[in-house]
C-alpha positions as CSV (number, residue, x, y, z in Angstrom):
1,X,12.8,-0.4,-13.2
2,X,11.1,0.8,-10.0
3,X,7.8,-0.6,-8.7
4,X,5.2,0.9,-6.4
5,X,2.6,-1.3,-4.6
6,X,-0.3,0.6,-3.1
7,X,-2.4,-1.2,-0.5
8,X,-5.5,0.2,1.1
9,X,-5.7,-1.1,4.7
10,X,-7.9,-4.1,5.3
11,X,-11.4,-4.1,6.8
12,X,-11.3,-2.5,10.2
13,X,-13.7,-2.9,13.2
14,X,-16.7,-0.7,12.9
15,X,-16.1,2.8,14.2
16,X,-18.6,3.4,17.1
17,X,-17.4,6.9,17.9
18,X,-16.1,5.9,21.3
19,X,-12.7,4.7,20.2
20,X,-10.3,7.0,18.4
21,X,-10.4,6.3,14.6
22,X,-6.6,6.1,14.6
23,X,-6.7,3.2,17.1
24,X,-9.2,1.0,15.2
25,X,-8.1,-2.6,14.8
26,X,-8.5,-5.0,11.9
27,X,-11.7,-7.0,11.9
28,X,-11.4,-10.8,11.4
29,X,-12.4,-10.3,7.8
30,X,-9.7,-7.8,7.4
31,X,-7.1,-10.1,8.8
32,X,-8.3,-12.9,6.4
33,X,-8.3,-10.5,3.4
34,X,-4.7,-9.3,4.1
35,X,-3.7,-13.0,4.1
36,X,-5.4,-13.6,0.8
37,X,-4.0,-10.5,-0.9
38,X,-0.5,-11.1,0.4
39,X,-0.7,-14.6,-1.1
40,X,-1.8,-13.1,-4.4
41,X,1.4,-11.0,-4.4
42,X,3.5,-14.0,-3.3
43,X,2.2,-16.1,-6.2
44,X,2.8,-13.2,-8.6
45,X,6.4,-12.8,-7.3
46,X,5.6,-9.2,-6.3
47,X,7.6,-8.8,-3.1
48,X,8.5,-5.4,-1.7
49,X,11.9,-4.5,-0.5
50,X,10.5,-2.0,2.0
51,X,7.0,-1.2,3.3
52,X,5.9,2.2,4.4
53,X,2.7,2.2,6.4
54,X,0.4,4.7,7.9
55,X,0.9,4.6,11.7
56,X,-2.9,4.0,12.3
57,X,-3.4,0.6,13.9
58,X,-5.4,-0.9,11.1
59,X,-3.0,0.1,8.4
60,X,0.1,-1.1,10.3
61,X,-1.6,-4.4,11.2
62,X,-2.3,-4.8,7.4
63,X,1.4,-4.1,6.6
64,X,2.5,-6.6,9.2
65,X,0.4,-9.4,7.8
66,X,1.7,-8.7,4.3
67,X,5.3,-8.6,5.6
68,X,4.9,-11.9,7.5
69,X,3.4,-13.7,4.5
70,X,6.0,-12.2,2.1
71,X,8.9,-13.0,4.4
72,X,9.8,-9.3,4.9
73,X,11.8,-8.7,8.1
74,X,10.0,-6.5,10.7
75,X,12.8,-3.9,10.3
76,X,11.7,-3.4,6.7
77,X,8.2,-2.3,7.8
78,X,8.2,1.4,8.7
79,X,5.4,3.4,10.3
80,X,5.0,6.9,8.8
81,X,2.8,9.3,10.7
82,X,2.4,11.5,7.5
83,X,0.6,8.6,5.7
84,X,-2.5,8.9,7.9
85,X,-4.6,11.6,6.3
86,X,-4.5,14.5,3.7
87,X,-1.7,12.8,1.7
88,X,-1.0,14.2,-1.7
89,X,0.9,12.9,-4.7
90,X,3.6,15.4,-3.8
91,X,3.9,13.9,-0.4
92,X,4.3,10.4,-1.9
93,X,6.8,11.7,-4.4
94,X,8.8,13.2,-1.5
95,X,8.7,9.9,0.4
96,X,9.8,7.8,-2.6
97,X,12.4,10.2,-3.9
98,X,14.3,9.9,-0.6
99,X,14.2,6.1,-0.7
100,X,17.5,4.2,-1.2
101,X,18.2,3.3,-4.8
102,X,18.8,-0.3,-3.8
103,X,15.1,-0.6,-3.2
104,X,13.4,-1.7,-6.4
105,X,9.9,-2.3,-5.0
106,X,8.3,-0.1,-2.4
107,X,4.9,-0.9,-0.8
108,X,2.8,1.9,0.6
109,X,-0.1,1.0,3.0
110,X,-2.7,3.7,3.6
111,X,-6.2,5.0,3.5
112,X,-8.9,6.2,1.1
113,X,-9.5,8.6,-0.4
114,X,-5.8,9.6,-0.8
115,X,-4.4,6.2,-1.7
116,X,-6.8,5.8,-4.6
117,X,-6.2,9.3,-5.7
118,X,-2.4,8.9,-5.6
119,X,-2.5,5.5,-7.4
120,X,-4.6,7.1,-10.1
121,X,-2.4,10.1,-10.5
122,X,0.8,8.0,-10.7
123,X,-0.7,5.5,-13.2
124,X,-1.1,5.9,-17.0
125,X,-4.3,4.0,-16.9
126,X,-5.7,3.3,-13.3
127,X,-8.7,5.3,-12.4
128,X,-10.8,3.6,-9.8
129,X,-11.3,3.5,-6.0
130,X,-9.2,0.9,-4.2
131,X,-11.5,-1.2,-1.9
132,X,-10.4,-2.3,1.5
133,X,-7.2,-4.5,1.2
134,X,-7.2,-3.8,-2.5
135,X,-3.8,-3.8,-4.2
136,X,-2.6,-1.7,-7.2
137,X,0.9,-2.3,-8.6
138,X,2.6,0.2,-10.9
139,X,5.8,-0.3,-12.8
140,X,8.0,2.6,-13.8
141,X,10.6,2.3,-16.5
142,X,13.2,4.3,-14.7
143,X,16.4,3.6,-12.8
144,X,16.1,6.1,-9.9
145,X,13.2,7.0,-7.6
146,X,13.5,10.7,-8.4
147,X,12.6,9.8,-12.0
148,X,9.2,8.3,-10.9
149,X,6.6,10.9,-12.1
150,X,2.8,11.2,-12.1
151,X,1.2,9.4,-15.1
152,X,4.3,7.3,-15.9
153,X,3.3,4.2,-13.9
154,X,2.2,1.2,-16.0
155,X,-0.5,-0.9,-14.3
156,X,0.7,-4.3,-13.5
157,X,-1.9,-5.5,-11.1
158,X,-5.3,-4.2,-9.8
159,X,-6.9,-6.8,-7.5
160,X,-8.9,-7.1,-4.3
161,X,-10.2,-9.7,-1.9
162,X,-13.7,-10.0,-3.2
163,X,-12.2,-11.8,-6.3
164,X,-11.3,-14.6,-4.0
165,X,-14.4,-15.0,-1.7
């Protein structure tokens, strides 16, 4: 079995137009929410072997919080510039199909609208918008990453921080 964990970055500081959108940092609420949601994954024993994150600051900070809480070594958190914007299901399939087969669970941290679109396309039942720091976990009954196909992911978890406030 292969598992994908999609995480939308946590709440970022308000964009005032002066700072580059790419460089926005997590707000304190975002930091807190990332801690909450990583604890949800920890309690459900949903721990990734590898994390791919958008290289935007807010996404990578989210990935780092998850990694720390889930005891994932920093070397297993990889920035990917091509996860910032205009990401398609084909892009994600390309990324996961080149993942090592020893990886059973892969986390992808990114941005809306594409992360919701891709999660919905990959799932057999998920069709919603992932809120900030929301988590969608999909299981695929396959042995190899290149067998992961759109519509074949079974929804294991759909959760977000507001459920815990």
